[in-house]
C-alpha positions as CSV (number, residue, x, y, z in Angstrom):
1,M,0.3,-0.1,-0.1
2,A,3.2,2.4,0.7
3,D,4.3,1.8,-2.6
4,K,0.7,2.5,-4.3
5,I,0.8,6.0,-2.8
6,S,4.2,7.0,-4.7
7,E,2.6,5.3,-7.9
8,T,0.7,8.8,-9.0
9,E,0.8,8.8,-12.9
10,N,-2.2,7.2,-13.3
11,L,-4.3,10.0,-11.5
12,N,-5.6,13.0,-13.4
13,A,-4.9,16.8,-12.1
14,Q,-8.2,17.0,-9.5
15,E,-7.3,13.4,-8.1
16,L,-3.4,14.2,-7.7
17,D,-4.6,17.5,-6.0
18,A,-6.8,15.7,-3.7
19,I,-3.9,13.2,-3.0
20,Y,-1.5,15.9,-1.9
21,A,-4.0,17.5,-0.3
22,I,-4.7,14.4,2.1
23,S,-0.9,14.0,2.6
24,R,-0.9,17.6,4.0
25,V,-3.5,16.5,6.4
26,V,-1.3,13.5,7.5
27,T,1.7,15.6,7.5
28,R,0.3,17.6,10.1
29,A,-2.4,15.7,11.9
30,S,-2.3,16.2,16.0
31,E,-5.8,14.6,16.5
32,L,-6.9,11.4,14.6
33,D,-11.0,11.9,14.3
34,A,-10.5,15.9,13.2
35,S,-7.8,14.2,10.6
36,L,-9.5,11.4,9.2
37,D,-13.1,13.8,8.9
38,E,-10.8,16.3,6.8
39,I,-9.5,13.3,4.7
40,I,-12.9,12.1,4.2
41,G,-14.1,15.5,2.9
42,I,-11.7,15.9,0.3
43,A,-11.8,12.0,-0.7
44,R,-15.3,12.7,-1.4
45,T,-14.4,15.7,-3.9
46,V,-13.2,12.7,-6.5
47,F,-14.8,9.6,-4.9
48,I,-18.5,9.2,-4.7
49,F,-19.8,7.2,-1.9
50,D,-22.2,7.3,0.8
51,N,-20.9,5.5,4.0
52,V,-17.3,4.7,5.1
53,V,-16.4,2.8,8.6
54,L,-13.1,2.4,9.5
55,Y,-12.7,-1.0,11.5
56,V,-9.7,-1.5,13.2
57,H,-7.6,-4.9,14.0
58,N,-7.2,-5.5,17.7
59,Q,-4.5,-7.4,19.7
60,S,-7.3,-10.5,20.2
61,E,-7.4,-10.7,16.6
62,S,-10.9,-9.0,16.5
63,I,-12.0,-6.0,14.6
64,E,-13.7,-3.0,16.0
65,P,-15.1,0.0,14.3
66,S,-12.7,3.2,15.1
67,Y,-14.5,5.7,12.8
68,A,-17.8,6.1,11.0
69,R,-19.2,8.6,8.7
70,A,-22.8,8.9,7.0
71,I,-23.1,11.5,4.3
72,G,-24.7,10.5,1.3
73,R,-27.8,8.8,-0.2
74,G,-29.8,6.3,1.8
75,R,-27.1,6.9,5.0
76,N,-27.6,4.8,7.9
77,S,-26.9,6.4,11.4
78,E,-23.3,6.6,12.3
79,T,-23.8,3.9,15.1
80,D,-25.3,1.7,13.0
81,L,-22.0,-0.2,11.6
82,A,-22.5,-3.9,11.4
83,W,-23.4,-3.3,7.4
84,G,-19.5,-3.0,7.1
85,E,-18.1,-5.8,9.4
86,P,-18.5,-8.6,6.8
87,I,-16.5,-7.0,4.4
88,A,-14.2,-5.7,6.9
89,K,-13.2,-9.6,7.8
90,D,-13.1,-10.6,4.3
91,V,-10.6,-8.0,3.8
92,L,-8.2,-9.0,6.8
93,S,-8.5,-12.2,6.2
94,S,-7.6,-12.3,2.4
95,R,-5.7,-8.6,3.0
96,E,-6.8,-7.9,-0.5
97,I,-9.0,-5.7,-1.8
98,V,-12.8,-6.6,-1.5
99,V,-15.7,-5.3,-4.1
100,R,-19.2,-6.9,-3.7
101,Q,-22.7,-5.8,-4.6
102,E,-26.1,-6.4,-2.9
103,I,-28.8,-6.4,-5.7
104,T,-32.3,-7.4,-5.0
105,G,-33.0,-7.5,-8.6
106,D,-36.4,-6.3,-8.1
107,F,-36.3,-2.8,-10.1
108,T,-39.9,-2.2,-9.4
109,K,-38.8,-1.7,-5.8
110,D,-36.7,1.1,-4.1
111,R,-33.3,0.9,-5.6
112,M,-31.6,2.1,-2.7
113,K,-31.8,-0.9,-1.0
114,D,-29.1,-2.3,-3.6
115,R,-25.7,-1.9,-2.0
116,Y,-22.0,-1.4,-3.3
117,F,-19.5,-2.7,-1.3
118,L,-15.8,-1.5,-1.8
119,G,-13.1,-2.8,1.1
120,L,-9.6,-1.9,1.5
121,P,-6.9,-3.2,3.5
122,L,-5.0,-0.9,5.8
123,I,-1.3,-1.9,6.3
124,A,1.8,0.0,7.4
125,G,4.6,-2.1,6.3
126,D,4.2,-5.5,7.7
127,Q,1.5,-4.4,10.3
128,K,-2.3,-5.4,9.6
129,I,-4.0,-1.9,11.0
130,G,-7.4,-2.8,10.1
131,A,-10.2,-2.0,7.2
132,L,-11.7,1.1,5.0
133,V,-15.2,-0.1,4.0
134,F,-17.2,2.5,1.7
135,V,-20.4,1.7,0.4
136,R,-22.9,3.1,-2.4
137,Y,-27.0,3.1,-1.9
138,G,-28.4,2.5,-5.2
139,G,-25.4,2.5,-7.6
140,P,-23.4,3.0,-9.5
141,Q,-20.7,-0.1,-8.7
142,F,-17.4,0.9,-7.9
143,T,-15.2,0.7,-11.3
144,P,-11.5,-0.1,-11.3
145,E,-11.0,3.4,-11.3
146,H,-12.5,4.0,-8.3
147,T,-10.6,1.1,-6.6
148,H,-7.3,3.1,-7.7
149,I,-7.9,6.2,-6.3
150,A,-9.4,4.7,-2.9
151,E,-6.1,2.7,-3.0
152,Y,-4.2,5.9,-2.2
153,I,-7.0,7.3,0.4
154,A,-6.4,4.2,2.2
155,G,-2.5,4.4,1.8
156,H,-2.4,7.4,3.6
157,I,-5.1,6.6,6.2
158,A,-2.7,3.8,7.2
159,Q,0.2,6.3,7.4
160,L,-1.9,8.2,9.7
161,Y,-2.5,5.4,11.7
162,E,0.7,4.7,11.8
163,H,1.7,8.2,12.7
164,G,-0.5,8.2,15.6
165,N,0.6,4.9,16.9
166,L,4.0,6.2,17.0
167,V,3.1,9.4,18.8
168,T,1.1,7.7,21.2
169,Q,4.3,5.5,22.0
170,L,6.6,8.0,22.4
171,S,4.1,9.9,24.7
172,R,3.9,6.7,26.6
173,L,7.5,6.4,26.6
174,E,8.4,9.8,27.6
175,A,5.6,9.6,30.2
176,E,7.2,6.6,31.6
177,R,10.6,8.3,31.8
178,Q,9.2,11.0,33.3
179,L,7.6,9.1,36.4
180,E,11.1,7.3,36.7
181,R,12.6,10.5,37.1
182,L,10.1,11.7,39.7
183,Q,10.2,8.4,41.4
184,D,14.0,8.5,41.5
185,D,13.9,12.1,42.8
186,F,11.5,11.4,45.3
187,V,13.4,8.3,46.7
188,A,16.6,10.7,46.9
189,T,14.4,13.5,48.5
190,V,12.8,11.5,51.0
191,S,15.9,9.2,51.9
192,H,17.7,12.8,52.2
193,E,15.1,14.3,54.8
194,L,15.0,11.2,56.4
195,R,18.8,11.0,57.1
196,T,19.2,14.3,58.4
197,P,17.2,14.0,61.4
198,L,18.1,10.0,61.8
199,G,21.6,11.4,61.7
200,F,21.1,13.6,64.7
201,I,19.2,11.4,66.7
202,K,22.0,8.5,66.4
203,G,25.0,10.9,66.7
204,Y,23.5,12.4,70.0
205,A,22.1,9.1,71.4
206,T,25.5,7.4,70.8
207,S,27.6,10.4,72.5
208,L,25.2,9.5,75.6
209,L,25.8,6.1,75.5
210,R,29.7,6.4,75.4
211,E,31.4,4.7,78.3
212,D,34.2,7.1,78.5
213,A,32.2,10.0,78.6
214,N,31.5,11.5,81.5
215,W,28.7,13.9,80.6
216,D,27.5,16.7,83.3
217,E,23.6,17.0,83.5
218,E,23.4,20.3,81.4
219,T,25.2,18.8,78.3
220,R,23.0,15.4,78.8
221,R,19.9,17.3,78.9
222,E,20.9,19.5,75.7
223,F,22.0,16.2,74.1
224,L,18.2,14.7,75.2
225,L,16.4,18.0,74.2
226,I,18.2,17.5,70.0
227,I,16.9,14.2,70.2
228,D,13.5,15.3,71.4
229,E,13.5,17.7,68.6
230,E,14.8,16.1,65.7
231,T,12.2,12.8,66.8
232,D,9.3,15.6,66.8
233,R,10.8,16.6,63.3
234,L,11.3,13.2,62.0
235,K,7.3,12.5,62.8
236,E,6.2,15.7,61.1
237,L,8.2,14.4,57.7
238,I,6.4,11.4,58.2
239,D,3.5,12.7,58.7
240,N,3.7,15.1,55.3
241,L,4.8,12.2,53.7
242,L,1.8,10.2,54.2
243,D,-0.6,13.1,53.9
244,S,1.2,14.4,50.7
245,S,0.6,10.9,49.2
246,R,-3.0,10.4,50.0
247,L,-4.0,13.8,48.9
248,Q,-2.3,13.4,45.6
249,S,-4.2,9.6,45.1
250,G,-7.1,11.0,46.9
251,T,-7.5,8.6,49.5
252,L,-7.2,11.2,52.4
253,R,-10.6,11.0,54.1
254,M,-12.1,14.1,54.6
255,E,-14.7,14.8,57.4
256,F,-16.8,18.2,55.7
257,Q,-19.3,19.8,57.8
258,P,-20.6,23.6,58.5
259,M,-18.4,25.6,59.9
260,R,-18.0,29.8,60.9
261,I,-14.6,30.7,59.6
262,D,-14.9,34.0,61.3
263,T,-15.1,32.2,64.7
264,M,-11.9,29.6,63.4
265,L,-9.9,32.5,63.0
266,K,-10.6,34.3,66.0
267,E,-9.5,31.1,67.9
268,L,-6.5,30.9,65.3
269,K,-5.1,33.6,67.4
270,L,-4.9,32.2,70.6
271,R,-3.4,29.0,68.6
272,A,-0.7,30.9,67.4
273,R,1.0,31.2,70.7
274,S,2.3,27.6,70.8
275,F,4.4,28.6,67.7
276,S,6.2,31.5,69.3
277,E,5.2,33.0,72.3
278,D,6.7,36.7,70.9
279,L,4.8,36.0,67.6
280,D,2.4,39.5,66.8
281,I,-0.7,38.1,65.1
282,Q,-3.7,40.9,63.8
283,V,-6.7,39.7,62.7
284,D,-9.4,41.8,61.1
285,Q,-12.3,40.9,59.9
286,V,-14.6,42.8,57.6
287,V,-17.7,40.1,57.6
288,T,-19.3,38.4,59.9
289,P,-20.5,35.7,60.2
290,L,-19.1,33.9,57.6
291,K,-20.0,29.9,57.0
292,I,-18.4,27.6,54.8
293,E,-18.5,23.8,54.7
294,A,-15.1,22.6,55.6
295,D,-13.0,20.0,57.4
296,P,-12.0,22.0,60.4
297,T,-8.7,19.5,60.8
298,R,-7.6,20.2,57.5
299,L,-8.3,23.8,57.3
300,A,-6.4,24.2,60.7
301,Q,-3.5,22.4,59.2
302,V,-3.3,24.8,56.1
303,F,-3.5,28.1,58.8
304,D,-1.4,26.4,60.6
305,N,1.2,25.7,58.3
306,L,0.7,29.6,57.0
307,I,1.8,30.7,60.6
308,S,4.7,28.1,61.0
309,N,6.4,29.6,57.6
310,A,5.9,33.1,58.8
311,T,7.5,32.3,62.1
312,K,10.1,30.6,60.4
313,Y,11.0,33.2,57.4
314,A,9.7,36.4,59.0
315,P,10.1,36.1,62.8
316,D,10.2,40.0,63.7
317,S,7.3,40.6,61.3
318,I,3.9,41.4,62.2
319,L,1.3,38.7,60.7
320,T,-2.1,40.2,59.9
321,I,-4.7,37.8,59.0
322,T,-7.8,39.1,57.1
323,L,-11.2,37.8,56.2
324,D,-13.6,39.2,53.7
325,S,-16.1,38.1,50.9
326,Q,-15.5,38.2,47.5
327,D,-18.3,37.1,45.2
328,D,-19.4,33.6,46.2
329,H,-16.4,33.1,48.6
330,A,-14.6,33.2,51.6
331,H,-11.2,35.8,51.1
332,I,-8.8,34.9,53.8
333,T,-5.4,36.6,53.6
334,F,-2.0,35.7,55.5
335,S,0.4,38.3,55.4
336,D,3.6,39.1,56.4
337,Q,6.4,41.8,56.6
338,G,9.2,39.6,56.0
339,P,12.1,39.1,53.2
340,G,9.9,37.9,50.6
341,I,10.1,35.3,48.3
342,P,12.4,35.6,44.8
343,T,10.3,36.3,41.5
344,E,12.1,33.1,39.9
345,D,11.3,31.1,43.0
346,L,7.3,32.3,43.2
347,P,5.7,29.8,40.9
348,N,7.2,27.1,42.4
349,I,6.7,27.5,46.0
350,F,3.4,25.0,45.6
351,T,5.4,22.4,44.3
352,R,6.3,19.4,46.2
353,F,9.9,19.4,48.2
354,Y,10.1,22.6,46.5
355,R,12.3,25.0,49.3
356,V,13.2,28.5,49.1
357,P,16.8,29.1,49.2
358,S,17.0,30.9,52.9
359,R,20.3,32.8,54.0
360,N,19.2,31.7,57.5
361,K,20.7,28.2,57.4
362,S,19.0,27.3,60.9
363,V,15.3,27.6,59.1
364,R,14.6,23.9,57.9
365,G,11.8,22.4,56.5
366,T,10.2,19.4,54.2
367,G,9.0,21.1,51.3
368,L,6.0,19.4,51.6
369,G,3.9,22.0,53.3
370,L,2.6,24.0,50.9
371,F,2.0,21.5,48.6
372,I,-0.2,20.1,51.2
373,C,-1.8,23.4,51.7
374,R,-2.7,23.2,48.0
375,Q,-4.3,20.0,47.9
376,I,-6.5,20.4,51.3
377,I,-7.5,24.2,50.0
378,N,-8.4,22.2,46.5
379,A,-10.3,19.5,47.9
380,H,-12.6,22.1,49.6
381,Q,-13.3,23.6,46.0
382,G,-11.1,26.6,47.0
383,E,-7.9,28.2,45.6
384,I,-4.7,29.0,47.0
385,T,-2.1,31.9,45.8
386,A,0.7,34.3,46.8
387,V,2.0,37.3,45.8
388,S,5.6,38.2,47.2
389,K,8.0,41.2,46.8
390,L,11.4,41.2,47.9
391,G,11.8,43.3,50.9
392,E,8.4,43.9,51.7
393,G,7.1,40.4,52.8
394,T,4.6,37.7,51.2
395,T,0.5,37.6,51.0
396,F,-1.1,34.5,50.7
397,H,-4.3,34.4,49.5
398,I,-7.1,31.8,50.4
399,Y,-10.6,31.5,48.4
400,L,-13.3,29.0,49.8
401,P,-16.8,28.7,48.5
402,I,-19.5,30.4,51.2
403,L,-21.5,27.9,52.3
404,N,-25.0,30.0,52.2
405,H,-24.5,31.0,48.6
406,R,-24.2,27.3,47.8
407,S,-27.5,26.9,49.7
408,G,-29.1,29.7,48.2
409,E,-28.2,28.4,44.6
410,E,-29.5,25.0,45.1
411,N,-32.7,26.3,47.0
412,S,-33.2,28.4,43.7
413,K,-32.6,25.2,41.7
414,S,-35.2,23.3,43.6
């Protein structure tokens, strides 16, 4: 069939133009059905048919319709594809062109019941792709000239499928390679993050157990505090890893319930003392009350993470939390006056394991906090974004659907 494509000397000028137009469609093809629509439209300018079905030969050695168009006289529904299957099976078993006709022989009846078939194999190299079946209702029958031009059309459609299969295989291969890279990066990052606290714990525990060392009480207490802090860090890392994995797979259980977001923010100021006694938090609420549907525990996890970040990266700043409403959403902001986030880092801060380089080497994190925040907010049908300017600070914006608005919509629909 591929050799047939290059033998165009027996085609007239109109047919040559059509074949070259079809070849250009194949060359630039990006979406299979759209390309087939274009090819069939071009083909019908030089080759008359009423219905066409493309059957694909699958791995189980059976055939299944992949594409159908009913565009001429006496056309069947495009979902009624049984008429072409016997022709397609004969084509695939013989790998030859099949020309057949079903004629009633009674010209006093409706001639549109007479059907003329033309089936062609779709073969690329040694690969059997499928069969292309044309039908005419009421005649005329397909001539050798019709068969000749149809061979070119079938050859280009076979190339289109071969091109599509190659693109699919390359895309699948690239996706597999990308997944392998992500898995390798994940394992490397997790190994590094686990090794750091484990190294501290192991080191200080070994020092305390040395029989040749006589540690005073203050030193022993200092070592134990470090072990305690690193154990907490290790637990936080493991919890974050589990949360991020469950959030990404959609298996983290959320327990949604109606709640007052304004009340939660008021309580947040008291709970924030656990992060730092010196942390200065201001809560400004333009609207009250404001009810949303949320998982209080997971939403608190988001707020706690944003407060923790402010404590780490802007310890001497005032953290201002505001609440207002925008359209049908509660709008919550967390604003600090810290060093800010560089422009080149800002698009990546919600990416798993991404950490903005800090001048303060004592600031340590897992690179999972903001990733988890976004996943939780997304699970609430909300949105979280960040704006920042170096030397002026960072503001996180959270948008959550207002429950009253939802209820109003549902009531109006009912």
